[in-house]
FIVOVEX-967007 format. One line per field, with one value per atom (N, C-alpha, C): residue in one letter; x, z, y; atom name. Coordinates in steps of 0.001 Angstrom, whole numbers, plus 500000, padded with zeros to 6 digits. Layout:
resn	a	...
px	X	...
pz	Z	...
py	Y	...
name	CA	...
//
This chain:
resn	x	x	x	x	x	x	x	x	x	x	x	x	x	x	x	x	x	x	x	x	x	x	x	x	x	x	x	x	x	x	x	x	x	x	x	x	x	x	x	x	x	x	x	x	x	x	x	x	x	x	x	x	x	x	x	x	x	x	x	x	x	x	x	x	x	x	x	x	x	x	x	x	x	x	x	x	x	x	x	x	x	x	x	x	x	x	x	x	x	x	x	x	x	x	x	x	x	x	x	x	x	x	x	x	x	x	x	x	x	x	x	x	x	x	x	x	x	x	x	x	x	x	x	x	x	x	x	x	x	x	x	x	x	x	x	x	x	x	x	x	x	x	x	x	x	x	x	x	x	x	x	x	x	x	x	x	x	x	x	x	x	x	x	x	x	x	x	x	x	x	x	x	x	x	x	x	x	x	x	x	x	x	x	x	x	x	x	x	x	x	x	x	x	x	x	x	x	x	x	x	x	x	x	x	x	x	x	x	x	x	x	x	x	x	x	x	x	x	x	x	x	x	x	x	x	x	x	x	x	x	x	x	x	x	x	x	x	x	x	x	x	x	x	x	x	x	x	x	x	x	x	x	x	x	x	x	x	x	x	x	x	x	x	x	x	x	x	x	x	x	x	x	x	x	x	x	x	x	x	x	x	x	x	x	x	x	x	x	x	x	x	x	x	x	x	x	x	x	x	x	x	x	x	x	x	x	x	x	x	x	x	x	x	x	x	x	x	x	x	x	x	x	x	x	x	x	x	x	x	x	x	x	x	x	x	x	x	x	x	x	x	x	x	x	x	x	x	x	x	x	x	x	x	x	x	x	x	x	x	x	x	x	x	x	x	x	x	x	x	x	x	x	x	x	x	x	x	x	x	x	x	x	x	x	x	x	x	x	x	x	x	x	x	x	x	x	x	x	x	x	x	x	x	x	x	x	x	x	x	x	x	x	x	x	x	x	x	x	x	x	x	x	x	x	x	x	x	x	x	x	x	x	x	x	x	x	x	x	x	x	x	x	x	x	x	x	x	x	x	x	x	x	x	x	x	x	x	x	x	x	x	x	x	x	x	x	x	x	x	x	x	x	x	x	x	x	x	x	x	x	x	x	x	x	x	x	x	x	x	x	x	x	x	x	x	x	x	x	x	x	x	x	x	x	x	x	x	x	x	x	x	x	x	x	x	x	x	x	x	x	x	x	x	x	x	x	x	x	x	x	x	x	x	x	x	x	x	x	x	x	x	x	x	x	x	x	x	x	x	x	x	x	x	x	x	x	x	x	x	x	x	x	x	x	x	x	x	x	x	x	x	x	x	x	x	x	x	x	x	x	x	x	x	x	x	x	x	x	x	x	x	x	x	x	x	x	x	x	x	x	x	x	x	x	x	x	x	x	x	x	x	x	x	x	x	x	x	x	x	x	x	x	x	x	x	x	x	x	x	x	x	x	x	x	x	x	x	x	x	x	x	x	x	x	x	x	x	x	x	x	x	x	x	x	x	x	x	x	x	x	x	x	x	x	x	x	x	x	x	x	x	x	x	x	x	x	x	x	x	x	x	x	x	x	x	x	x	x	x	x	x	x	x	x	x	x	x	x	x	x	x	x	x	x	x	x	x	x	x	x	x	x	x	x	x	x	x	x	x	x	x	x	x	x	x	x	x	x	x	x	x	x	x	x	x	x	x	x	x	x	x	x	x	x	x	x	x	x	x	x	x	x	x	x	x	x	x	x	x	x	x	x	x	x	x	x	x	x	x	x	x	x	x	x	x	x	x	x	x	x	x	x	x	x	x	x	x	x	x	x	x	x	x	x	x	x	x	x	x	x	x	x	x	x	x	x	x	x	x	x	x	x	x	x	x	x	x	x	x	x	x	x	x	x	x	x	x	x	x	x	x	x	x	x	x	x	x	x	x	x	x	x	x	x	x	x	x	x	x	x	x	x	x	x	x	x	x	x	x	x	x	x	x	x	x	x	x	x	x	x	x	x	x	x	x	x	x	x	x	x	x	x	x	x	x	x	x	x	x	x	x	x	x	x	x	x	x	x	x	x	x	x	x	x	x	x	x	x	x	x	x	x	x	x	x	x	x	x	x	x	x	x	x	x	x	x	x	x	x	x	x	x	x	x	x	x	x	x	x	x	x	x	x	x	x	x	x	x
px	592156	591554	592162	593970	594217	594630	594550	595029	593776	592509	591061	591276	591407	591524	591625	593103	594521	593299	592601	591809	590988	590536	589372	589597	590702	591257	592181	591682	593212	591898	590620	589419	588872	588655	587962	589402	590638	591390	590957	590830	590825	589543	588580	586784	587465	588160	588403	588436	589485	590728	589780	588760	588245	586954	586887	585838	586460	586936	588073	588916	589294	589589	588037	587180	585921	585666	585793	585390	585808	587314	588613	588309	587916	587338	586463	585473	583803	584108	585652	585598	585995	586672	587965	587471	586917	586542	585320	584568	583258	582740	581573	581048	580911	580587	580013	578268	577370	576480	575304	573980	573465	573423	572244	571715	572474	572162	572282	573764	574267	575486	574756	574952	574177	574433	573582	573002	574345	574661	575446	575598	575927	575536	574350	574967	574163	572399	572705	571229	570915	571388	570975	570142	569320	568226	569049	569053	570632	570061	569054	569285	570272	570215	570390	571930	572105	573930	574458	573772	574063	574801	573416	573799	575274	575048	576670	577552	577552	578447	579330	578031	578841	578770	578481	578968	579372	579303	579990	579354	579728	578659	578242	577335	576964	577691	578512	579399	579139	578578	578122	579248	579306	580451	579685	580189	578753	579556	577933	577967	576794	578303	577627	575990	575449	573935	573527	574564	573429	574647	574251	575989	576163	575862	576609	575937	575393	573612	575494	576455	577469	577719	578666	579273	580692	580889	581874	582040	583515	583863	584408	584646	584728	585858	587133	588298	588763	589417	590219	591999	591971	592994	594730	594925	595893	597279	596323	597229	597886	599058	599138	598071	596982	595841	595175	594970	594098	593303	592844	592237	591041	591686	590982	589834	588267	586889	586637	586786	586595	586228	584879	584687	585074	585884	586631	586140	585517	585071	585650	586333	586993	585882	586445	585748	587164	585667	586941	587733	588677	589032	589820	589578	589304	589755	590194	591648	592140	591254	592705	591717	592222	591055	591380	590014	588940	589562	589917	590479	589717	588559	587093	587307	587366	587220	586661	586084	584929	585079	584367	584077	584580	584976	584180	582989	582609	581325	581106	581452	581020	581561	581400	581694	581648	581788	582226	581067	579184	578159	577842	578244	577881	578452	579524	580396	579937	578571	578119	577891	577011	576761	577993	579645	580879	581123	580896	581282	581179	579264	578997	579359	579870	579104	580980	582104	583342	583989	582872	582621	581814	580643	580373	581666	582654	583008	584481	584543	585766	586790	586003	586923	586709	587868	587371	587110	587158	586478	587215	587667	587834	587263	586211	585744	586328	586743	587528	586493	586821	586536	587478	587863	588718	588467	589608	589605	588905	588125	587459	585786	585567	584797	584321	583035	582259	582744	583408	583598	585013	585341	587236	587206	588592	588649	588731	588213	588939	587301	587594	586595	587208	588596	589583	589425	588998	589433	590534	591272	592140	591983	591468	590299	591084	592001	593147	594354	594301	596329	596589	596264	596360	595639	594515	593747	594492	595238	596579	597863	597557	598362	597109	596025	594926	595038	595442	594747	596169	597358	598697	598326	598309	597782	596757	595853	594869	595471	596884	597293	597936	598617	599730	599006	597716	596752	596586	596437	595820	597216	597932	599615	600139	599548	600139	598854	597080	596137	596910	596948	598143	598789	600367	601253	601322	600807	600775	599457	598608	597132	597373	597135	596743	596324	595754	595906	594844	593625	593366	592816	593364	592823	591181	589923	588624	588631	588520	588791	587247	587093	585711	585907	585573	586315	587735	587633	588370	589397	588600	588795	590278	589566	590604	592012	591971	593216	593624	592948	593753	594993	594316	594586	596308	595542	596988	598428	597829	599070	599329	599069	599185	600599	600253	601071	602212	602085	603010	603831	603377	603907	604377	603565	604588	604783	603912	604937	604339	603176	602754	602823	602400	602158	601245	600217	598167	599132	598241	598538	597372	596326	595185	594980	594425	593500	592605	590520	589897	589853	589433	588979	587961	587095	586016	585903	586108	586031	587474	588403	589044	588980	589046	589562	591120	591864	592019	593387	593127	593869	592777	593349	592365	592287	592962	592677	591597	591402	590643	589892	589414	588266	587362	588552	587694	587592	587753	587558	585557	585855	584795	583085	583129	582979	582096	582722	582660	582020	582162	581165	579912	580439	578422	577598	578074	577326	576942	577943	577921	577779	579258	580169	581614	582064	584071	584287	585093	586573	587373	587973	589204	587984	588795	590212	589498	588637	587743	588500	588861	589011	590759	591807	592785	592930	592217	592724	591663	590692	590404	591486	592051	592495	594260	594329	595756	595373	594532	593429	593757	593150	593122	593706	595025	596751	597282	596837	597593	597341	595513	594933	595920	596148	595709	596943	598267	599683	600269	599954	600837	600093	600793	600861	599564	598592	597509	597428	598822	598451	598940	599784	600674	599157	598720	597211	597323	597578	597271	597199	596185	595958	596734	597009	597151	599612	599686	600834	601902	600305	600601	600462	599457	599258	600819	601261	602579	603265	603304	604108	603312	602754	601105	601859	602711	602508	601865	601309	599767	598699	598784	597009	595980	595314	594414	593012	592578	590929	590507	590156	589650	588159	587101	585335	585999	584209	584498	582780	581833	580293	580476	580495	579983	579595	578600	577131	578228	579734	579751	580503	579144	579675	581111	581353	582571	584123	583691	584436	585245	585982	585705	586049	586253	586494	587707	588439	589553	590607	590531	590492	591071	590030	589940	590836	590809	591684	593462	593620	594420	594753	594368	595203	594980	594978	594345	595650	595869	597327	598377	598208	599233	599721	599017	598837	600417	601708	602669	602006	601508	601409	600134	599322	598639	597289	596179	594808	594173	592428	592202	591154	589532	589091	587299	586953	585072	584243	583496	582918	581804	580267	579248	578158	577911	576413	575499	575684	574032	574909	575784	575677	576736	576800	577333	578280	578197	579584	578731	578280	577528	578318	577238	578107	577099	578225	577648	576798	576716	576048	574414	574520	572085	572190	572813	572242	573173	573942	574583	575462	573879	574622	575010	575024	575903	576513	576349	577689	578833	578953	579338	579755	579379	579900	580611	580447	581441	582418	582119	583181	584093	583562	585120	585566	584535	585587	585534	585957	586297	587975	587790	588475	590207	589366	589754	590696	590406	590077	591296	591737	592559	593549	593848	594758	595620	594358	594582	595753	595098	595977	597641	597288	599012	600157	599233	599976	600782	599691	599839	601396
pz	920684	920011	919320	918870	918105	918756	920317	921495	921313	921085	920876	920064	918705	917606	917528	918454	918185	919370	920333	921099	920632	919577	918993	917422	917006	916379	916663	918568	918731	919662	919911	920111	919510	917979	916663	915794	915867	915937	916789	918200	919115	919030	919113	918416	917430	915934	915053	915420	915540	915740	916734	917667	919075	918102	917019	916223	916016	915043	914425	914556	916010	916778	917113	917476	917747	916804	915291	914329	914151	914191	913793	915230	915494	917261	916317	916122	916015	914400	913581	912103	912229	913378	913099	914878	915052	916013	916602	916870	916457	918061	918420	919976	919676	921627	921891	921892	921316	921133	920614	920880	919610	918626	917739	916471	915690	914721	913797	913102	911875	912232	911296	912080	910148	908764	908578	906940	906552	905126	903759	904225	904158	904067	902646	901867	900349	900667	901941	902369	903969	904480	905247	905290	905985	906273	905956	905861	906511	908192	908442	909765	911128	909703	910225	909878	909406	908573	909949	910140	911231	913141	912650	914071	913546	913210	912833	912298	912084	911889	913517	914651	915812	915968	916175	917080	917016	916009	914626	914525	913780	913656	914092	914251	914712	914641	914995	914542	915122	915741	916207	915309	916097	915198	914597	913134	912124	912715	912370	912697	911482	911990	911051	910546	909666	909922	908950	908962	908303	907875	907282	907301	906155	905645	903865	904449	902589	902318	902003	900928	901112	902443	902647	903420	903351	905099	905471	906551	907343	908705	908896	910420	910950	911412	911228	911349	911109	912786	913286	913430	912384	911573	912887	913015	914406	913077	913304	913389	913979	913695	914560	914994	914572	915083	915786	916038	916837	916279	916993	915834	915173	913940	912731	912557	912369	912224	910202	910137	908502	908397	907489	907119	905744	905283	904715	904119	902920	902239	901150	901327	899726	899018	897833	896640	896123	896135	895486	893728	893643	892651	892199	893320	892976	891969	891110	890332	890929	892348	893492	894544	895363	896188	896103	896247	896505	897595	898394	899355	899280	900165	899773	900743	901197	902013	901911	903196	902894	903063	902162	903273	904554	904303	905191	906673	907379	908248	907683	907342	906731	907786	906362	907716	906017	906837	905539	905159	906111	905716	904324	904224	902883	901881	902066	900162	900297	900409	900576	899360	897951	897005	895831	896116	896069	895657	897421	897460	896820	896428	895798	894794	894177	892256	892154	893243	892347	893029	894273	893708	892646	892664	891193	890252	889528	888815	889068	890426	890908	891710	892188	893117	894788	895359	897027	898002	898727	898870	900627	901094	901966	902621	903222	903732	905079	905259	906175	906891	908148	908492	908388	909594	909693	910577	911143	912854	913470	914214	914533	914194	912965	912297	912099	912829	912259	913923	913469	914638	915140	914446	914500	916095	916533	917853	917367	918811	918374	917594	917679	918423	916971	916319	915674	914453	913357	911872	911650	910437	910046	908496	907942	906846	904909	905817	904832	905515	906436	906747	907781	909143	909778	908907	908321	907498	906558	906081	904872	905833	906680	907514	907610	907845	907855	906912	905209	904751	903496	904900	904388	904874	906322	908132	907234	905695	905531	904012	903701	902697	902738	904248	904891	905276	905806	905918	904947	903146	902906	901907	902531	901830	902382	904090	904489	904262	903383	902676	902617	900717	900194	899493	899783	899113	897272	896484	895112	894508	895286	894780	894230	893545	893207	894635	894857	895710	895138	894713	894445	895356	895185	896266	895651	896820	896112	896917	896973	898183	897368	897909	897310	898988	898462	898809	899585	900817	902199	901908	901146	901170	899603	899499	897649	897914	898637	899268	900393	901336	901612	900962	900122	898956	898387	897926	897056	898355	899545	900709	900501	900557	900707	900420	898564	897732	897927	898019	897691	899045	900166	901295	902111	902067	902510	901929	900458	899955	899555	900094	899378	898107	897603	895997	895682	895261	894735	893706	892933	891905	890740	891190	890408	892210	891084	892891	891075	892139	891611	892371	892445	893079	893129	893644	893564	894317	893275	893991	895600	895009	895631	896059	896755	896994	896576	896152	896392	897397	897971	899235	899820	901510	902156	902892	902476	902134	901462	900269	899747	899609	899976	900069	901463	902248	903759	902968	902016	900727	899919	899886	898780	900219	901106	902306	902578	902643	903375	902110	900559	899818	899325	899135	899878	900564	901867	902566	902185	900896	900118	901580	902269	902903	902884	903342	902338	903444	902756	902843	903307	903301	903860	904999	906652	906582	907270	907943	907937	907889	906542	905422	906432	906081	906184	908079	908531	910092	911106	909847	910117	910016	908853	908332	909151	909588	910460	912707	912537	913741	913531	912731	912767	912798	911936	912019	913304	913898	915626	916108	916544	916689	916882	915355	915195	914720	915323	915934	913758	912837	911903	911164	910176	909344	908109	908032	907646	906042	906072	904293	903760	904589	903199	902821	903503	903415	901197	900704	899526	898092	897626	897031	895405	895361	893957	894434	895263	895602	895580	896050	896250	894500	894266	892648	891940	892202	891296	891424	892330	893133	892470	892802	892042	890567	890540	889012	888331	889810	889556	888550	887975	887062	887789	887509	888357	886916	887628	887410	888419	887979	888675	887937	888961	888821	889948	889093	888513	888872	889550	889411	889031	888212	887912	888700	888740	890089	891231	891567	892730	893436	894742	894825	895537	896138	897661	896240	895621	894442	893183	892742	891565	890543	889715	888189	888604	888730	889542	889451	890695	891612	891135	890450	889486	888140	887327	886386	886561	888301	888778	889045	890001	889756	889004	887960	887105	886407	886222	885175	886162	886913	887763	887793	887538	887552	886621	886748	885744	885371	885760	885590	884098	884426	883437	884183	883315	883591	882732	883678	883327	884034	883042	884069	883202	884561	883815	885015	884434	884295	884048	885696	886013	885333	884759	884683	885908	886040	887400	888440	889125	889437	890701	891844	893154	893805	895458	896403	896772	896080	896698	895032	895735	895119	893283	892681	891392	890787	891393	891543	891452	892267	891866	891085	890997	889086	888487	887377	886751	886827	887480	887657	886608	885515	884289	884525	883581	883573	884477	885337	886659	886681	886287	885988	885481	884129	882700	882698	883513	883398	884865	885823	886807	885876	885011	885068	883479	882770	881437	882417	883935	883334	884404	885240	885455	884023	883006	881921	881727	881128	880943	881490	883019	883657	883595	883475	883683	882420	880960	880480	880804	880807	881491	882564	883368	883939	883051	882114	881297	879967
py	208945	208214	207070	207064	206319	204961	205520	204272	203529	203558	203478	202843	202939	202461	201397	201111	200336	199201	199622	198071	198399	198836	198447	196730	197165	196483	195663	195242	194600	193617	194557	193498	192395	193370	192652	191494	191586	190872	188895	189370	188630	187724	188683	188002	186879	187680	186948	185291	185527	184074	183285	183902	183192	181817	182880	182249	181508	181094	180883	179814	178957	178409	177590	178455	177638	176319	177375	176586	174487	175474	174895	173148	173602	172510	171694	172285	171812	170518	171755	171697	169655	170009	168106	167689	167908	166752	166874	164749	164790	164700	164412	164305	163438	162366	161490	161541	162889	162678	161934	162418	161339	162439	162481	163600	163599	164777	164767	165892	165875	166528	167626	168960	169938	169898	170472	170253	171286	170417	171082	173192	173580	175335	175623	175327	175552	174878	174403	173550	174656	176084	175814	177412	177826	179225	179847	181850	182463	182611	182843	182130	181147	180465	178937	178996	180087	180237	181545	181811	182856	182261	180654	180502	179214	179016	178121	179631	180974	181209	181906	181349	181962	181502	179830	179065	177567	177301	177064	175077	174272	173083	171907	170912	169669	168949	168537	167167	165733	164867	163833	162424	161794	160791	160052	160066	159617	157535	157266	156160	155676	153816	152650	152122	152968	152190	151245	150642	149312	148554	147089	145924	145343	145227	144257	143597	142826	142492	141580	140670	139733	139517	138556	137019	138748	138960	139928	138906	140169	138914	140815	141049	142678	142072	143226	143211	144452	144215	145545	145222	146472	146656	148074	147373	148565	149686	150761	152017	153188	154177	154767	156269	156394	156722	156466	155021	154014	152431	151905	150392	151457	150465	150907	149289	150233	148328	148787	147418	147218	146053	146113	145064	144195	143161	142587	141077	141477	140425	139948	138892	138058	137164	137321	136388	135796	134486	133164	133380	133164	132833	135514	135748	137407	137942	139173	139880	140706	140685	141165	142240	143207	143727	145181	145718	146703	147453	148802	148805	150252	150139	151725	152864	153800	155147	156586	156414	157579	158869	159806	160930	161352	163359	163386	163395	162736	162717	161383	160660	159632	158359	156932	155642	154679	153621	152913	152444	152774	152053	152283	153931	154361	153909	153148	152186	151604	151146	149523	148615	150068	150141	150035	150488	150444	149810	148594	147659	146508	146605	145865	145188	146663	146501	145485	145841	145937	144151	143745	142390	141695	142714	141813	141512	142837	142629	141562	141047	139847	140411	141315	141731	141505	141091	141036	142302	142607	143867	144590	145358	146498	146776	147066	148790	149402	150613	151138	152255	152646	153073	153609	155189	156189	156282	156449	156849	157667	157864	159183	158608	157685	157290	156198	155803	154313	153486	152760	151764	152116	153323	152635	153950	153395	154687	156063	156480	157881	158922	160174	161181	162394	161713	163929	162999	164127	164000	165266	164946	166331	166004	165089	165352	164941	163923	164376	163446	163928	164493	163423	162755	161745	161162	160758	160069	158486	159727	158526	157724	158282	157065	155329	155836	154715	154332	154964	154669	152817	153438	152912	151919	152046	150227	149652	150447	148335	148598	149061	148952	147593	148563	147018	145322	145796	144965	144344	144215	143149	142830	143612	142900	141359	141529	139969	139813	139489	138552	137578	138969	137706	139033	138712	139777	140391	139094	138907	139517	139658	140303	141616	141889	143728	143826	144904	145996	147779	148084	149490	149799	151242	152139	153270	152948	153761	154601	156569	157159	157891	158359	160080	161053	161897	163715	163465	163249	162864	161588	160758	159402	159466	160342	160832	161556	162318	163242	162493	161182	160225	159782	159066	158343	158560	159631	160461	160746	161634	161652	160353	159015	157846	157493	157889	157995	157873	159890	160885	160881	161032	161433	160125	158844	157665	156579	156281	155507	154092	154312	153713	152607	151710	151989	151004	151270	150402	150464	149453	148906	149463	150322	151681	152244	153409	154341	154792	154793	155572	156018	158062	158565	159501	159683	160524	162249	163915	164863	164715	165082	165422	166318	167123	168617	168882	170707	170075	171312	171858	172159	172468	172607	172080	174172	175051	176036	176716	175814	176271	175611	174094	174001	174870	175363	176313	176916	177882	178581	178208	177535	176985	176938	176179	176469	177928	178801	180022	180524	180329	180458	179565	178952	178295	179819	179734	179886	181663	182224	183348	184772	183983	184679	185068	185790	186311	185371	184730	184134	184583	185726	186099	186535	187444	186132	184610	184525	183726	181901	182417	181173	180760	180895	181219	181475	181180	181247	180071	179660	178315	177107	177427	176428	176011	178013	177702	177076	177449	177238	175996	174695	173671	172726	172999	172602	172417	173766	174691	172843	173082	171860	170417	170120	169040	168415	169147	169181	168645	169343	169640	170842	171433	172277	171897	172019	172741	172967	173914	174861	173571	173099	171759	170460	170488	169341	169598	169718	169493	168843	168469	167152	167416	168321	169465	168761	169036	168151	167046	167194	165531	164703	164664	164653	164629	165299	165050	164311	163757	161895	161111	160585	159714	158593	158306	157500	156205	155759	155170	155428	154454	154512	155247	156874	157036	156688	156553	157424	158669	159575	160367	160980	160941	161318	162565	163486	164937	164696	165535	166331	167817	168247	169031	170017	169849	170590	171084	170372	170486	171230	172312	172890	173128	172015	172089	171953	171447	171022	171195	172500	173635	173037	172611	172466	172998	174163	174453	173624	173333	172590	170916	170175	168837	169639	170202	170226	170547	170758	171294	169830	169226	167951	167222	166753	166206	165756	167514	167928	167757	167339	166965	165995	165144	163600	163268	162163	162121	161047	160414	158454	158429	157224	157206	157257	158297	158489	159346	158504	158685	159829	159996	161563	161231	161871	161171	162534	162800	164761	163930	164285	163985	165711	165434	166554	166889	168129	167776	167422	166486	166240	166599	166681	167393	166405	166871	166604	164902	164521	162904	161393	160722	159663	159141	158494	159261	158287	157376	155940	156111	157706	157828	158449	159540	159859	159185	158082	158139	156635	155609	154185	153378	153402	152234	152802	154285	155335	155323	155540	155430	154139	152312	151686	151412	151817	151172	152002	153565	153827	153492	152582	151763	150775	149805	148265	149267	149560	149887	151021	151529	152110	150094	149776	148871	148130	147779	146617	147656	148684	149625	149527	149426	149107	147937	146611	145178	144596	145672	145555	146015	147360	147464	146717	145739	144429	143829	143752	141938	142427
name	N	CA	C	N	CA	C	N	CA	C	N	CA	C	N	CA	C	N	CA	C	N	CA	C	N	CA	C	N	CA	C	N	CA	C	N	CA	C	N	CA	C	N	CA	C	N	CA	C	N	CA	C	N	CA	C	N	CA	C	N	CA	C	N	CA	C	N	CA	C	N	CA	C	N	CA	C	N	CA	C	N	CA	C	N	CA	C	N	CA	C	N	CA	C	N	CA	C	N	CA	C	N	CA	C	N	CA	C	N	CA	C	N	CA	C	N	CA	C	N	CA	C	N	CA	C	N	CA	C	N	CA	C	N	CA	C	N	CA	C	N	CA	C	N	CA	C	N	CA	C	N	CA	C	N	CA	C	N	CA	C	N	CA	C	N	CA	C	N	CA	C	N	CA	C	N	CA	C	N	CA	C	N	CA	C	N	CA	C	N	CA	C	N	CA	C	N	CA	C	N	CA	C	N	CA	C	N	CA	C	N	CA	C	N	CA	C	N	CA	C	N	CA	C	N	CA	C	N	CA	C	N	CA	C	N	CA	C	N	CA	C	N	CA	C	N	CA	C	N	CA	C	N	CA	C	N	CA	C	N	CA	C	N	CA	C	N	CA	C	N	CA	C	N	CA	C	N	CA	C	N	CA	C	N	CA	C	N	CA	C	N	CA	C	N	CA	C	N	CA	C	N	CA	C	N	CA	C	N	CA	C	N	CA	C	N	CA	C	N	CA	C	N	CA	C	N	CA	C	N	CA	C	N	CA	C	N	CA	C	N	CA	C	N	CA	C	N	CA	C	N	CA	C	N	CA	C	N	CA	C	N	CA	C	N	CA	C	N	CA	C	N	CA	C	N	CA	C	N	CA	C	N	CA	C	N	CA	C	N	CA	C	N	CA	C	N	CA	C	N	CA	C	N	CA	C	N	CA	C	N	CA	C	N	CA	C	N	CA	C	N	CA	C	N	CA	C	N	CA	C	N	CA	C	N	CA	C	N	CA	C	N	CA	C	N	CA	C	N	CA	C	N	CA	C	N	CA	C	N	CA	C	N	CA	C	N	CA	C	N	CA	C	N	CA	C	N	CA	C	N	CA	C	N	CA	C	N	CA	C	N	CA	C	N	CA	C	N	CA	C	N	CA	C	N	CA	C	N	CA	C	N	CA	C	N	CA	C	N	CA	C	N	CA	C	N	CA	C	N	CA	C	N	CA	C	N	CA	C	N	CA	C	N	CA	C	N	CA	C	N	CA	C	N	CA	C	N	CA	C	N	CA	C	N	CA	C	N	CA	C	N	CA	C	N	CA	C	N	CA	C	N	CA	C	N	CA	C	N	CA	C	N	CA	C	N	CA	C	N	CA	C	N	CA	C	N	CA	C	N	CA	C	N	CA	C	N	CA	C	N	CA	C	N	CA	C	N	CA	C	N	CA	C	N	CA	C	N	CA	C	N	CA	C	N	CA	C	N	CA	C	N	CA	C	N	CA	C	N	CA	C	N	CA	C	N	CA	C	N	CA	C	N	CA	C	N	CA	C	N	CA	C	N	CA	C	N	CA	C	N	CA	C	N	CA	C	N	CA	C	N	CA	C	N	CA	C	N	CA	C	N	CA	C	N	CA	C	N	CA	C	N	CA	C	N	CA	C	N	CA	C	N	CA	C	N	CA	C	N	CA	C	N	CA	C	N	CA	C	N	CA	C	N	CA	C	N	CA	C	N	CA	C	N	CA	C	N	CA	C	N	CA	C	N	CA	C	N	CA	C	N	CA	C	N	CA	C	N	CA	C	N	CA	C	N	CA	C	N	CA	C	N	CA	C	N	CA	C	N	CA	C	N	CA	C	N	CA	C	N	CA	C	N	CA	C	N	CA	C	N	CA	C	N	CA	C	N	CA	C	N	CA	C	N	CA	C	N	CA	C	N	CA	C	N	CA	C	N	CA	C	N	CA	C	N	CA	C	N	CA	C	N	CA	C	N	CA	C	N	CA	C	N	CA	C	N	CA	C	N	CA	C	N	CA	C	N	CA	C	N	CA	C	N	CA	C	N	CA	C	N	CA	C	N	CA	C	N	CA	C	N	CA	C	N	CA	C	N	CA	C	N	CA	C	N	CA	C	N	CA	C	N	CA	C	N	CA	C	N	CA	C	N	CA	C	N	CA	C	N	CA	C	N	CA	C	N	CA	C	N	CA	C	N	CA	C	N	CA	C	N	CA	C	N	CA	C	N	CA	C	N	CA	C	N	CA	C	N	CA	C	N	CA	C	N	CA	C	N	CA	C	N	CA	C	N	CA	C	N	CA	C	N	CA	C	N	CA	C	N	CA	C	N	CA	C	N	CA	C	N	CA	C	N	CA	C	N	CA	C	N	CA	C	N	CA	C	N	CA	C	N	CA	C	N	CA	C	N	CA	C	N	CA	C	N	CA	C	N	CA	C	N	CA	C	N	CA	C	N	CA	C	N	CA	C	N	CA	C	N	CA	C	N	CA	C
//
């Protein structure tokens, strides 16, 4: 009887790890096949959720769906994760340059509205595809870990264009975490940061996704993070935006949607509290894990322009 019970426990352990291994691979590796990404957990039916839990998500490589209406040139930036494709748009007598970084399963074409607004405020812009996304090389994502090296590569590119011009970093979700890690662990020093909905840690964001599907997070969330790190060559439990924030002294604007199902208020509070430098925060009621300009176009722009004025005064 004991041997049979041990055998069942072993089979269960192997089955859980096999499913977690598959999910981790699908989550961090894009395919070259056409099609759309699996819908967000909160949008899936019960049957769809069951199917995703068994087979993993569909994860085709994100492709750019448009080009800027403003003048730009496509540039290639060398990086440790492969060649990065970016759109560079200088403006005359610029107040600085804003480098924009997208979120998970996204691309630079999703940031055209944000880039247009920064240009109206007098800033040149650089829109970057992370490695594995859009026009950049590769089919892999590490949800912020290796992407931080892409942030550093883009930062170095802008320094080569004009070493005296202030560089401001803007990132959403994964892009925000990559910015915080690039400053904390890779030593870049931008003039200011604007970060939207960074997740607290890789473990927490995995747990949040299971919660969105109304499925217990333990033990699958931990196994998913473990295998995702093993497959991609890093310790994913150390992918922690709150820990990174403690080393970020750059003036930072943190924005969050109060109805975000994937980034909690507690995570956001912890990140904001950890930032030791000059900082501002804006919460948007009723906004989810989405661009805030869709529901709050004027408030979003006013918040950013006000922060940039605040940061500029501190530089004088």
